[in-house]
PAMIDREN-970655 format. One record per residue (C-alpha): residue number from 1; x, y, z. Coordinates in steps of 0.1 Angstrom, whole numbers. Layout:
! PAMIDREN-970655
<marfi><nr>NUM</nr><x>X</x><y>Y</y><z>Z</z></marfi>
...
***
This chain:
! PAMIDREN-970655
<marfi><nr>1</nr><x>-30</x><y>634</y><z>164</z></marfi>
<marfi><nr>2</nr><x>9</x><y>637</y><z>170</z></marfi>
<marfi><nr>3</nr><x>0</x><y>612</y><z>198</z></marfi>
<marfi><nr>4</nr><x>-24</x><y>590</y><z>183</z></marfi>
<marfi><nr>5</nr><x>0</x><y>586</y><z>154</z></marfi>
<marfi><nr>6</nr><x>32</x><y>581</y><z>178</z></marfi>
<marfi><nr>7</nr><x>8</x><y>557</y><z>196</z></marfi>
<marfi><nr>8</nr><x>1</x><y>539</y><z>166</z></marfi>
<marfi><nr>9</nr><x>34</x><y>535</y><z>159</z></marfi>
<marfi><nr>10</nr><x>43</x><y>522</y><z>190</z></marfi>
<marfi><nr>11</nr><x>23</x><y>495</y><z>185</z></marfi>
<marfi><nr>12</nr><x>33</x><y>486</y><z>157</z></marfi>
<marfi><nr>13</nr><x>68</x><y>483</y><z>168</z></marfi>
<marfi><nr>14</nr><x>57</x><y>464</y><z>197</z></marfi>
<marfi><nr>15</nr><x>39</x><y>440</y><z>177</z></marfi>
<marfi><nr>16</nr><x>70</x><y>435</y><z>155</z></marfi>
<marfi><nr>17</nr><x>93</x><y>430</y><z>183</z></marfi>
<marfi><nr>18</nr><x>72</x><y>405</y><z>200</z></marfi>
<marfi><nr>19</nr><x>65</x><y>385</y><z>170</z></marfi>
<marfi><nr>20</nr><x>105</x><y>386</y><z>169</z></marfi>
<marfi><nr>21</nr><x>105</x><y>372</y><z>204</z></marfi>
<marfi><nr>22</nr><x>84</x><y>343</y><z>195</z></marfi>
<marfi><nr>23</nr><x>102</x><y>331</y><z>169</z></marfi>
<marfi><nr>24</nr><x>134</x><y>337</y><z>188</z></marfi>
<marfi><nr>25</nr><x>115</x><y>314</y><z>213</z></marfi>
<marfi><nr>26</nr><x>106</x><y>289</y><z>192</z></marfi>
<marfi><nr>27</nr><x>140</x><y>284</y><z>174</z></marfi>
<marfi><nr>28</nr><x>159</x><y>282</y><z>210</z></marfi>
<marfi><nr>29</nr><x>130</x><y>255</y><z>216</z></marfi>
<marfi><nr>30</nr><x>135</x><y>237</y><z>188</z></marfi>
<marfi><nr>31</nr><x>175</x><y>238</y><z>196</z></marfi>
<marfi><nr>32</nr><x>169</x><y>227</y><z>229</z></marfi>
<marfi><nr>33</nr><x>148</x><y>195</y><z>214</z></marfi>
<marfi><nr>34</nr><x>178</x><y>186</y><z>189</z></marfi>
<marfi><nr>35</nr><x>204</x><y>193</y><z>214</z></marfi>
<marfi><nr>36</nr><x>182</x><y>165</y><z>240</z></marfi>
<marfi><nr>37</nr><x>174</x><y>145</y><z>211</z></marfi>
<marfi><nr>38</nr><x>213</x><y>146</y><z>202</z></marfi>
<marfi><nr>39</nr><x>222</x><y>136</y><z>238</z></marfi>
<marfi><nr>40</nr><x>200</x><y>105</y><z>243</z></marfi>
<marfi><nr>41</nr><x>211</x><y>93</y><z>206</z></marfi>
<marfi><nr>42</nr><x>246</x><y>99</y><z>212</z></marfi>
<marfi><nr>43</nr><x>270</x><y>64</y><z>207</z></marfi>
<marfi><nr>44</nr><x>234</x><y>48</y><z>197</z></marfi>
<marfi><nr>45</nr><x>225</x><y>36</y><z>158</z></marfi>
<marfi><nr>46</nr><x>201</x><y>60</y><z>146</z></marfi>
<marfi><nr>47</nr><x>171</x><y>41</y><z>128</z></marfi>
<marfi><nr>48</nr><x>143</x><y>55</y><z>107</z></marfi>
<marfi><nr>49</nr><x>114</x><y>27</y><z>98</z></marfi>
<marfi><nr>50</nr><x>86</x><y>35</y><z>79</z></marfi>
<marfi><nr>51</nr><x>55</x><y>15</y><z>94</z></marfi>
<marfi><nr>52</nr><x>48</x><y>7</y><z>130</z></marfi>
<marfi><nr>53</nr><x>54</x><y>-31</y><z>123</z></marfi>
<marfi><nr>54</nr><x>89</x><y>-25</y><z>116</z></marfi>
<marfi><nr>55</nr><x>95</x><y>1</y><z>138</z></marfi>
<marfi><nr>56</nr><x>81</x><y>-23</y><z>168</z></marfi>
<marfi><nr>57</nr><x>108</x><y>-50</y><z>153</z></marfi>
<marfi><nr>58</nr><x>137</x><y>-25</y><z>154</z></marfi>
<marfi><nr>59</nr><x>129</x><y>-19</y><z>193</z></marfi>
<marfi><nr>60</nr><x>129</x><y>-53</y><z>201</z></marfi>
<marfi><nr>61</nr><x>159</x><y>-65</y><z>185</z></marfi>
<marfi><nr>62</nr><x>184</x><y>-34</y><z>188</z></marfi>
<marfi><nr>63</nr><x>170</x><y>-25</y><z>226</z></marfi>
<marfi><nr>64</nr><x>195</x><y>-1</y><z>243</z></marfi>
<marfi><nr>65</nr><x>219</x><y>4</y><z>215</z></marfi>
<marfi><nr>66</nr><x>196</x><y>22</y><z>187</z></marfi>
<marfi><nr>67</nr><x>172</x><y>50</y><z>186</z></marfi>
<marfi><nr>68</nr><x>143</x><y>45</y><z>163</z></marfi>
<marfi><nr>69</nr><x>120</x><y>72</y><z>144</z></marfi>
<marfi><nr>70</nr><x>89</x><y>57</y><z>132</z></marfi>
<marfi><nr>71</nr><x>75</x><y>76</y><z>101</z></marfi>
<marfi><nr>72</nr><x>39</x><y>68</y><z>102</z></marfi>
<marfi><nr>73</nr><x>18</x><y>63</y><z>136</z></marfi>
<marfi><nr>74</nr><x>-17</x><y>48</y><z>140</z></marfi>
<marfi><nr>75</nr><x>-42</x><y>50</y><z>113</z></marfi>
<marfi><nr>76</nr><x>-20</x><y>62</y><z>89</z></marfi>
<marfi><nr>77</nr><x>-24</x><y>44</y><z>55</z></marfi>
<marfi><nr>78</nr><x>14</x><y>39</y><z>40</z></marfi>
<marfi><nr>79</nr><x>-4</x><y>29</y><z>3</z></marfi>
<marfi><nr>80</nr><x>-10</x><y>65</y><z>-1</z></marfi>
<marfi><nr>81</nr><x>17</x><y>81</y><z>24</z></marfi>
<marfi><nr>82</nr><x>38</x><y>109</y><z>11</z></marfi>
<marfi><nr>83</nr><x>67</x><y>120</y><z>28</z></marfi>
<marfi><nr>84</nr><x>72</x><y>157</y><z>39</z></marfi>
<marfi><nr>85</nr><x>98</x><y>176</y><z>47</z></marfi>
<marfi><nr>86</nr><x>105</x><y>166</y><z>84</z></marfi>
<marfi><nr>87</nr><x>101</x><y>132</y><z>71</z></marfi>
<marfi><nr>88</nr><x>133</x><y>137</y><z>49</z></marfi>
<marfi><nr>89</nr><x>154</x><y>151</y><z>71</z></marfi>
<marfi><nr>90</nr><x>146</x><y>121</y><z>96</z></marfi>
<marfi><nr>91</nr><x>160</x><y>97</y><z>71</z></marfi>
<marfi><nr>92</nr><x>187</x><y>118</y><z>63</z></marfi>
<marfi><nr>93</nr><x>196</x><y>118</y><z>98</z></marfi>
<marfi><nr>94</nr><x>194</x><y>80</y><z>104</z></marfi>
<marfi><nr>95</nr><x>223</x><y>57</y><z>103</z></marfi>
<marfi><nr>96</nr><x>199</x><y>31</y><z>91</z></marfi>
<marfi><nr>97</nr><x>166</x><y>32</y><z>67</z></marfi>
<marfi><nr>98</nr><x>142</x><y>0</y><z>73</z></marfi>
<marfi><nr>99</nr><x>111</x><y>2</y><z>51</z></marfi>
<marfi><nr>100</nr><x>86</x><y>-28</y><z>38</z></marfi>
<marfi><nr>101</nr><x>92</x><y>-31</y><z>3</z></marfi>
<marfi><nr>102</nr><x>74</x><y>-48</y><z>-24</z></marfi>
<marfi><nr>103</nr><x>56</x><y>-11</y><z>-30</z></marfi>
<marfi><nr>104</nr><x>41</x><y>-6</y><z>0</z></marfi>
<marfi><nr>105</nr><x>51</x><y>26</y><z>3</z></marfi>
<marfi><nr>106</nr><x>47</x><y>32</y><z>-31</z></marfi>
<marfi><nr>107</nr><x>52</x><y>69</y><z>-32</z></marfi>
<marfi><nr>108</nr><x>84</x><y>67</y><z>-13</z></marfi>
<marfi><nr>109</nr><x>102</x><y>43</y><z>-40</z></marfi>
<marfi><nr>110</nr><x>120</x><y>72</y><z>-55</z></marfi>
<marfi><nr>111</nr><x>133</x><y>85</y><z>-20</z></marfi>
<marfi><nr>112</nr><x>143</x><y>50</y><z>-11</z></marfi>
<marfi><nr>113</nr><x>163</x><y>49</y><z>-39</z></marfi>
<marfi><nr>114</nr><x>188</x><y>81</y><z>-36</z></marfi>
<marfi><nr>115</nr><x>192</x><y>74</y><z>3</z></marfi>
<marfi><nr>116</nr><x>206</x><y>41</y><z>-6</z></marfi>
<marfi><nr>117</nr><x>232</x><y>54</y><z>-25</z></marfi>
<marfi><nr>118</nr><x>243</x><y>74</y><z>6</z></marfi>
<marfi><nr>119</nr><x>233</x><y>51</y><z>35</z></marfi>
<marfi><nr>120</nr><x>221</x><y>17</y><z>50</z></marfi>
<marfi><nr>121</nr><x>186</x><y>13</y><z>36</z></marfi>
<marfi><nr>122</nr><x>169</x><y>-21</y><z>39</z></marfi>
<marfi><nr>123</nr><x>136</x><y>-36</y><z>27</z></marfi>
<marfi><nr>124</nr><x>125</x><y>-63</y><z>48</z></marfi>
<marfi><nr>125</nr><x>106</x><y>-85</y><z>20</z></marfi>
<marfi><nr>126</nr><x>137</x><y>-90</y><z>4</z></marfi>
<marfi><nr>127</nr><x>151</x><y>-115</y><z>31</z></marfi>
<marfi><nr>128</nr><x>115</x><y>-139</y><z>19</z></marfi>
<marfi><nr>129</nr><x>117</x><y>-161</y><z>-8</z></marfi>
<marfi><nr>130</nr><x>99</x><y>-146</y><z>-40</z></marfi>
<marfi><nr>131</nr><x>86</x><y>-183</y><z>-45</z></marfi>
<marfi><nr>132</nr><x>61</x><y>-178</y><z>-12</z></marfi>
<marfi><nr>133</nr><x>48</x><y>-147</y><z>-19</z></marfi>
<marfi><nr>134</nr><x>12</x><y>-137</y><z>-29</z></marfi>
<marfi><nr>135</nr><x>10</x><y>-121</y><z>-63</z></marfi>
<marfi><nr>136</nr><x>-13</x><y>-98</y><z>-77</z></marfi>
<marfi><nr>137</nr><x>-26</x><y>-120</y><z>-107</z></marfi>
<marfi><nr>138</nr><x>-38</x><y>-141</y><z>-78</z></marfi>
<marfi><nr>139</nr><x>-65</x><y>-114</y><z>-73</z></marfi>
<marfi><nr>140</nr><x>-73</x><y>-106</y><z>-114</z></marfi>
<marfi><nr>141</nr><x>-47</x><y>-79</y><z>-109</z></marfi>
<marfi><nr>142</nr><x>-9</x><y>-70</y><z>-117</z></marfi>
<marfi><nr>143</nr><x>18</x><y>-94</y><z>-109</z></marfi>
<marfi><nr>144</nr><x>30</x><y>-75</y><z>-81</z></marfi>
<marfi><nr>145</nr><x>38</x><y>-90</y><z>-48</z></marfi>
<marfi><nr>146</nr><x>11</x><y>-84</y><z>-21</z></marfi>
<marfi><nr>147</nr><x>31</x><y>-69</y><z>6</z></marfi>
<marfi><nr>148</nr><x>13</x><y>-74</y><z>35</z></marfi>
<marfi><nr>149</nr><x>40</x><y>-103</y><z>47</z></marfi>
<marfi><nr>150</nr><x>33</x><y>-97</y><z>86</z></marfi>
<marfi><nr>151</nr><x>-1</x><y>-111</y><z>83</z></marfi>
<marfi><nr>152</nr><x>23</x><y>-143</y><z>79</z></marfi>
<marfi><nr>153</nr><x>38</x><y>-147</y><z>111</z></marfi>
<marfi><nr>154</nr><x>64</x><y>-172</y><z>92</z></marfi>
<marfi><nr>155</nr><x>72</x><y>-143</y><z>68</z></marfi>
<marfi><nr>156</nr><x>73</x><y>-115</y><z>99</z></marfi>
<marfi><nr>157</nr><x>102</x><y>-139</y><z>114</z></marfi>
<marfi><nr>158</nr><x>119</x><y>-136</y><z>82</z></marfi>
<marfi><nr>159</nr><x>117</x><y>-98</y><z>86</z></marfi>
<marfi><nr>160</nr><x>131</x><y>-96</y><z>115</z></marfi>
<marfi><nr>161</nr><x>161</x><y>-117</y><z>108</z></marfi>
<marfi><nr>162</nr><x>170</x><y>-94</y><z>79</z></marfi>
<marfi><nr>163</nr><x>167</x><y>-62</y><z>103</z></marfi>
<marfi><nr>164</nr><x>188</x><y>-84</y><z>129</z></marfi>
<marfi><nr>165</nr><x>214</x><y>-90</y><z>106</z></marfi>
<marfi><nr>166</nr><x>216</x><y>-55</y><z>94</z></marfi>
<marfi><nr>167</nr><x>223</x><y>-42</y><z>131</z></marfi>
<marfi><nr>168</nr><x>249</x><y>-71</y><z>137</z></marfi>
<marfi><nr>169</nr><x>265</x><y>-58</y><z>103</z></marfi>
<marfi><nr>170</nr><x>265</x><y>-22</y><z>109</z></marfi>
<marfi><nr>171</nr><x>274</x><y>-25</y><z>147</z></marfi>
<marfi><nr>172</nr><x>295</x><y>-53</y><z>152</z></marfi>
<marfi><nr>173</nr><x>302</x><y>-40</y><z>189</z></marfi>
<marfi><nr>174</nr><x>270</x><y>-51</y><z>199</z></marfi>
<marfi><nr>175</nr><x>268</x><y>-80</y><z>178</z></marfi>
<marfi><nr>176</nr><x>261</x><y>-108</y><z>205</z></marfi>
<marfi><nr>177</nr><x>229</x><y>-85</y><z>225</z></marfi>
<marfi><nr>178</nr><x>215</x><y>-79</y><z>187</z></marfi>
<marfi><nr>179</nr><x>218</x><y>-118</y><z>184</z></marfi>
<marfi><nr>180</nr><x>198</x><y>-129</y><z>216</z></marfi>
<marfi><nr>181</nr><x>177</x><y>-102</y><z>213</z></marfi>
<marfi><nr>182</nr><x>164</x><y>-112</y><z>183</z></marfi>
<marfi><nr>183</nr><x>167</x><y>-146</y><z>195</z></marfi>
<marfi><nr>184</nr><x>142</x><y>-139</y><z>220</z></marfi>
<marfi><nr>185</nr><x>114</x><y>-121</y><z>203</z></marfi>
<marfi><nr>186</nr><x>116</x><y>-147</y><z>174</z></marfi>
<marfi><nr>187</nr><x>106</x><y>-174</y><z>199</z></marfi>
<marfi><nr>188</nr><x>82</x><y>-152</y><z>210</z></marfi>
<marfi><nr>189</nr><x>67</x><y>-151</y><z>174</z></marfi>
<marfi><nr>190</nr><x>69</x><y>-190</y><z>173</z></marfi>
<marfi><nr>191</nr><x>49</x><y>-191</y><z>197</z></marfi>
<marfi><nr>192</nr><x>27</x><y>-165</y><z>185</z></marfi>
<marfi><nr>193</nr><x>27</x><y>-184</y><z>148</z></marfi>
<marfi><nr>194</nr><x>16</x><y>-215</y><z>167</z></marfi>
<marfi><nr>195</nr><x>-15</x><y>-199</y><z>190</z></marfi>
<marfi><nr>196</nr><x>-30</x><y>-179</y><z>158</z></marfi>
<marfi><nr>197</nr><x>-34</x><y>-215</y><z>137</z></marfi>
<marfi><nr>198</nr><x>-50</x><y>-235</y><z>170</z></marfi>
<marfi><nr>199</nr><x>-72</x><y>-208</y><z>179</z></marfi>
<marfi><nr>200</nr><x>-84</x><y>-203</y><z>142</z></marfi>
<marfi><nr>201</nr><x>-97</x><y>-239</y><z>145</z></marfi>
<marfi><nr>202</nr><x>-120</x><y>-226</y><z>170</z></marfi>
<marfi><nr>203</nr><x>-140</x><y>-211</y><z>141</z></marfi>
<marfi><nr>204</nr><x>-165</x><y>-236</y><z>127</z></marfi>
<marfi><nr>205</nr><x>-152</x><y>-247</y><z>95</z></marfi>
<marfi><nr>206</nr><x>-186</x><y>-232</y><z>75</z></marfi>
<marfi><nr>207</nr><x>-179</x><y>-195</y><z>93</z></marfi>
<marfi><nr>208</nr><x>-139</x><y>-192</y><z>82</z></marfi>
<marfi><nr>209</nr><x>-146</x><y>-163</y><z>58</z></marfi>
<marfi><nr>210</nr><x>-132</x><y>-132</y><z>65</z></marfi>
<marfi><nr>211</nr><x>-147</x><y>-102</y><z>46</z></marfi>
<marfi><nr>212</nr><x>-124</x><y>-68</y><z>48</z></marfi>
<marfi><nr>213</nr><x>-123</x><y>-36</y><z>34</z></marfi>
<marfi><nr>214</nr><x>-91</x><y>-42</y><z>13</z></marfi>
<marfi><nr>215</nr><x>-76</x><y>-73</y><z>5</z></marfi>
<marfi><nr>216</nr><x>-47</x><y>-71</y><z>28</z></marfi>
<marfi><nr>217</nr><x>-53</x><y>-104</y><z>48</z></marfi>
<marfi><nr>218</nr><x>-46</x><y>-127</y><z>23</z></marfi>
<marfi><nr>219</nr><x>-16</x><y>-142</y><z>37</z></marfi>
<marfi><nr>220</nr><x>-36</x><y>-148</y><z>66</z></marfi>
<marfi><nr>221</nr><x>-61</x><y>-166</y><z>53</z></marfi>
<marfi><nr>222</nr><x>-36</x><y>-189</y><z>32</z></marfi>
<marfi><nr>223</nr><x>-13</x><y>-195</y><z>61</z></marfi>
<marfi><nr>224</nr><x>-42</x><y>-199</y><z>90</z></marfi>
<marfi><nr>225</nr><x>-67</x><y>-214</y><z>70</z></marfi>
<marfi><nr>226</nr><x>-95</x><y>-185</y><z>61</z></marfi>
<marfi><nr>227</nr><x>-113</x><y>-175</y><z>29</z></marfi>
<marfi><nr>228</nr><x>-108</x><y>-140</y><z>26</z></marfi>
<marfi><nr>229</nr><x>-129</x><y>-115</y><z>0</z></marfi>
<marfi><nr>230</nr><x>-119</x><y>-77</y><z>5</z></marfi>
<marfi><nr>231</nr><x>-141</x><y>-49</y><z>-11</z></marfi>
<marfi><nr>232</nr><x>-107</x><y>-28</y><z>-27</z></marfi>
<marfi><nr>233</nr><x>-75</x><y>-47</y><z>-44</z></marfi>
<marfi><nr>234</nr><x>-39</x><y>-52</y><z>-22</z></marfi>
<marfi><nr>235</nr><x>-35</x><y>-11</y><z>-25</z></marfi>
<marfi><nr>236</nr><x>-62</x><y>14</y><z>-12</z></marfi>
<marfi><nr>237</nr><x>-47</x><y>35</y><z>-42</z></marfi>
<marfi><nr>238</nr><x>-78</x><y>25</y><z>-65</z></marfi>
<marfi><nr>239</nr><x>-109</x><y>33</y><z>-48</z></marfi>
<marfi><nr>240</nr><x>-138</x><y>7</y><z>-46</z></marfi>
<marfi><nr>241</nr><x>-163</x><y>7</y><z>-80</z></marfi>
<marfi><nr>242</nr><x>-197</x><y>1</y><z>-85</z></marfi>
<marfi><nr>243</nr><x>-194</x><y>-29</y><z>-96</z></marfi>
<marfi><nr>244</nr><x>-169</x><y>-40</y><z>-69</z></marfi>
<marfi><nr>245</nr><x>-195</x><y>-26</y><z>-39</z></marfi>
<marfi><nr>246</nr><x>-225</x><y>-52</y><z>-58</z></marfi>
<marfi><nr>247</nr><x>-203</x><y>-81</y><z>-64</z></marfi>
<marfi><nr>248</nr><x>-192</x><y>-79</y><z>-22</z></marfi>
<marfi><nr>249</nr><x>-229</x><y>-75</y><z>-17</z></marfi>
<marfi><nr>250</nr><x>-245</x><y>-101</y><z>-39</z></marfi>
<marfi><nr>251</nr><x>-218</x><y>-127</y><z>-23</z></marfi>
<marfi><nr>252</nr><x>-231</x><y>-122</y><z>11</z></marfi>
<marfi><nr>253</nr><x>-263</x><y>-122</y><z>6</z></marfi>
<marfi><nr>254</nr><x>-256</x><y>-158</y><z>-16</z></marfi>
<marfi><nr>255</nr><x>-233</x><y>-169</y><z>11</z></marfi>
<marfi><nr>256</nr><x>-255</x><y>-155</y><z>43</z></marfi>
<marfi><nr>257</nr><x>-224</x><y>-136</y><z>54</z></marfi>
<marfi><nr>258</nr><x>-235</x><y>-120</y><z>86</z></marfi>
<marfi><nr>259</nr><x>-203</x><y>-102</y><z>98</z></marfi>
<marfi><nr>260</nr><x>-177</x><y>-81</y><z>83</z></marfi>
<marfi><nr>261</nr><x>-151</x><y>-62</y><z>92</z></marfi>
<marfi><nr>262</nr><x>-137</x><y>-23</y><z>86</z></marfi>
<marfi><nr>263</nr><x>-100</x><y>-14</y><z>89</z></marfi>
<marfi><nr>264</nr><x>-83</x><y>17</y><z>113</z></marfi>
<marfi><nr>265</nr><x>-64</x><y>27</y><z>78</z></marfi>
<marfi><nr>266</nr><x>-90</x><y>30</y><z>55</z></marfi>
<marfi><nr>267</nr><x>-122</x><y>44</y><z>53</z></marfi>
<marfi><nr>268</nr><x>-155</x><y>29</y><z>62</z></marfi>
<marfi><nr>269</nr><x>-174</x><y>51</y><z>36</z></marfi>
<marfi><nr>270</nr><x>-172</x><y>12</y><z>9</z></marfi>
<marfi><nr>271</nr><x>-182</x><y>-9</y><z>31</z></marfi>
<marfi><nr>272</nr><x>-212</x><y>8</y><z>43</z></marfi>
<marfi><nr>273</nr><x>-225</x><y>5</y><z>9</z></marfi>
<marfi><nr>274</nr><x>-222</x><y>-34</y><z>6</z></marfi>
<marfi><nr>275</nr><x>-239</x><y>-34</y><z>41</z></marfi>
<marfi><nr>276</nr><x>-269</x><y>-13</y><z>30</z></marfi>
<marfi><nr>277</nr><x>-269</x><y>-28</y><z>-3</z></marfi>
<marfi><nr>278</nr><x>-276</x><y>-62</y><z>11</z></marfi>
<marfi><nr>279</nr><x>-300</x><y>-46</y><z>35</z></marfi>
<marfi><nr>280</nr><x>-323</x><y>-34</y><z>9</z></marfi>
<marfi><nr>281</nr><x>-315</x><y>-71</y><z>-7</z></marfi>
<marfi><nr>282</nr><x>-332</x><y>-85</y><z>28</z></marfi>
<marfi><nr>283</nr><x>-297</x><y>-98</y><z>43</z></marfi>
<marfi><nr>284</nr><x>-290</x><y>-83</y><z>78</z></marfi>
<marfi><nr>285</nr><x>-248</x><y>-79</y><z>81</z></marfi>
<marfi><nr>286</nr><x>-233</x><y>-63</y><z>110</z></marfi>
<marfi><nr>287</nr><x>-197</x><y>-47</y><z>112</z></marfi>
<marfi><nr>288</nr><x>-178</x><y>-77</y><z>133</z></marfi>
<marfi><nr>289</nr><x>-154</x><y>-55</y><z>143</z></marfi>
<marfi><nr>290</nr><x>-121</x><y>-32</y><z>137</z></marfi>
<marfi><nr>291</nr><x>-92</x><y>-50</y><z>128</z></marfi>
<marfi><nr>292</nr><x>-59</x><y>-37</y><z>127</z></marfi>
<marfi><nr>293</nr><x>-42</x><y>-42</y><z>86</z></marfi>
<marfi><nr>294</nr><x>-18</x><y>-14</y><z>75</z></marfi>
<marfi><nr>295</nr><x>-10</x><y>3</y><z>107</z></marfi>
<marfi><nr>296</nr><x>-11</x><y>-9</y><z>143</z></marfi>
<marfi><nr>297</nr><x>-28</x><y>8</y><z>171</z></marfi>
<marfi><nr>298</nr><x>-19</x><y>38</y><z>192</z></marfi>
<marfi><nr>299</nr><x>16</x><y>36</y><z>205</z></marfi>
<marfi><nr>300</nr><x>15</x><y>25</y><z>244</z></marfi>
<marfi><nr>301</nr><x>-15</x><y>6</y><z>239</z></marfi>
<marfi><nr>302</nr><x>-13</x><y>-37</y><z>235</z></marfi>
<marfi><nr>303</nr><x>-21</x><y>-32</y><z>200</z></marfi>
<marfi><nr>304</nr><x>4</x><y>-2</y><z>193</z></marfi>
<marfi><nr>305</nr><x>32</x><y>-36</y><z>188</z></marfi>
<marfi><nr>306</nr><x>33</x><y>-64</y><z>165</z></marfi>
<marfi><nr>307</nr><x>27</x><y>-90</y><z>187</z></marfi>
<marfi><nr>308</nr><x>-6</x><y>-73</y><z>203</z></marfi>
<marfi><nr>309</nr><x>-22</x><y>-64</y><z>172</z></marfi>
<marfi><nr>310</nr><x>-22</x><y>-97</y><z>157</z></marfi>
<marfi><nr>311</nr><x>-37</x><y>-110</y><z>193</z></marfi>
<marfi><nr>312</nr><x>-66</x><y>-83</y><z>190</z></marfi>
<marfi><nr>313</nr><x>-72</x><y>-91</y><z>159</z></marfi>
<marfi><nr>314</nr><x>-76</x><y>-128</y><z>159</z></marfi>
<marfi><nr>315</nr><x>-95</x><y>-119</y><z>193</z></marfi>
<marfi><nr>316</nr><x>-118</x><y>-98</y><z>172</z></marfi>
<marfi><nr>317</nr><x>-123</x><y>-123</y><z>145</z></marfi>
<marfi><nr>318</nr><x>-131</x><y>-152</y><z>161</z></marfi>
<marfi><nr>319</nr><x>-158</x><y>-133</y><z>184</z></marfi>
<marfi><nr>320</nr><x>-175</x><y>-122</y><z>155</z></marfi>
<marfi><nr>321</nr><x>-174</x><y>-151</y><z>130</z></marfi>
<marfi><nr>322</nr><x>-176</x><y>-178</y><z>160</z></marfi>
***
């Protein structure tokens, strides 16, 4: 019995030691990771951005002089996003914080207000003339502005200029590089704007109707000549009701719309209900493809860049509607 008790005691001690050893290894790995990250970012401007579209622009304009951390990855809905403790840590460590504004990151507004008291915190939409923005009133909603500014490439050029100007002011030693990088990127955006406008004209006018899960493509439709219909409003915070499903179903049936689009960051359950409802009324509706709306594609893919995402969306829309 004594031998058994000693065995149990020793086993308990060994387990405790193993747990302590494991925790120690985790701490050591974490410390090493922080050390490597610190070495990589030494002498560079540390930036934390919210959505992937902003993260991409900061990389393009900042180049080798910045280290960018993006909070929201592929498939993440910024309307519903809640900052974790890890996110707060990333925001705390940053020299500059860039976010979209216009209540896109609705649940993080208070955090940005607090951060703005101690560091440079910039809403890239502040650089855009409010007279050129869409309001919720256009859709029977409240008067808040539509935050999906990146779907008008001209608006995104203004956001790029806001990022450029902030980096130049914060790090004047590398101002020339920021200005050159921005000039090159802005030229690419200007070409993209012309390209999108030209490609949309290849869709027959009667077919230029874009039906999506939520109202993220209003700027796109206004700028490039499509009628946009959506199941949900500008924010995904409020779910689509039965009337929303019925109204959109009737619109599809009455106008003989053949294709609707799902979105990478929005569940497709509600849009599937619309399709099923149309089918019950004898009208077949297909999924035209998946569009990237509030989030880009996976990092390392073409759709994981702003320009690549826009091109992908345009090609997907044309293939379905043409």
